[in-house]
C-alpha angles and dihedrals in degrees: 000000000000123000127215111272094194139019132183119192145191128188136179143172126229091009134164123234089249089062089057092050091051091048091054090055093048094047092051090058093045092049092050090056098044104044121086100244133004123306122236111213099204102157110170098182148357109254113204121188126190105206123182115201096265091058099044102102097044092045093054091048092049093050091050090051092060088073116165096336092090110026104196147138102265117202115189115196116201109188119208103173095171094054127090114282116274148084127260115191143191124187123193130185111204127192119205115194120238110228114260092357133100091229135093138209108233118216127187124214121189118188116194122186104202109204126195117327093002088073087067094053100050095131094058090045096053097041095085089049098055117110106246118246094007126109120261120224119194119201110195116197113210125358114336111226094233109205095029116113096237091056100038095048092051091046088054089055096053132077092207132024114209122193141149111234088196084077092059123094096208108053132171094022091055090066089076089068097053112128098230093151094054104045143354110274130212124189117195088201087061090050090054090057093057097095090047092049086055090054092051093045088053089063092065130159094021092052088063089077097048121130105184138031122203117200130182104198145067119334092241096055094041091050093049092050090051092045090050092053092046092051095045095044093038095224141078122291118188114233120215112184139183113193120243136154092247135027101260108154143018133182133192114218088340095310111121118232124222106255122235121246099226121118123171136183127246090254092052092050092051091044091055090053090050088059091062121086108166134060119278108225092183092057092044090054092046093051092049093050092043088070089065 
């Protein structure tokens, strides 16, 4: 994976959104002068990320790991609802080299620290910063407070909501709140089950008569696997689960399955979700049946 060969930055405290827009324009000009070769601004989306304090470090690392695979305008939103009202901002222009060419892909990263009441008005703040006519992906770290204004207004802005239900404390019950009718939804926990779903599908037609599924792994991934089987077989499948940090073993009616060999990074999982644009009816059915 390429790393940025050049970055120009601007930052400010207690800024207005217009200051951020002006900084973007200035940094584009500076980047064009300082990189060796022309920049290609090939943004294919706006990538929003809602990042509470406990997720800040891992979210920044994941965004950096996307590299040139998904050139985008990235907007990281760091809510600080208990702080004094205001917006602190940092804007970075990154240049990723194209192999064997004297050109670069330019990526823009906007970090907004939303203090006090501004954390409740994130949608109106980011609207002027969205790239016109391109899809908006929203990555929500932790459990979205569905029904709260700060969550619902941002969900209404996006074309796809991306989350990891492994980060939620109340799966599988939380799946009943997912906003399937308002936006396309992507669950990284569901993506992690893909190799295991391949293992189970390979047991067809015998798996069609199964009665119980044993899973050693997180509650979210175990629940989604069971929900997937229930929705595909159109009947109940009992779930037996032992908790673990990762999905490491499954068994059908007590018979262990041969595990897959695939392992991917957090950046690769998110990158895969950013390749999806439509709704996923198979996931939606699995999430609904995961509840019970």
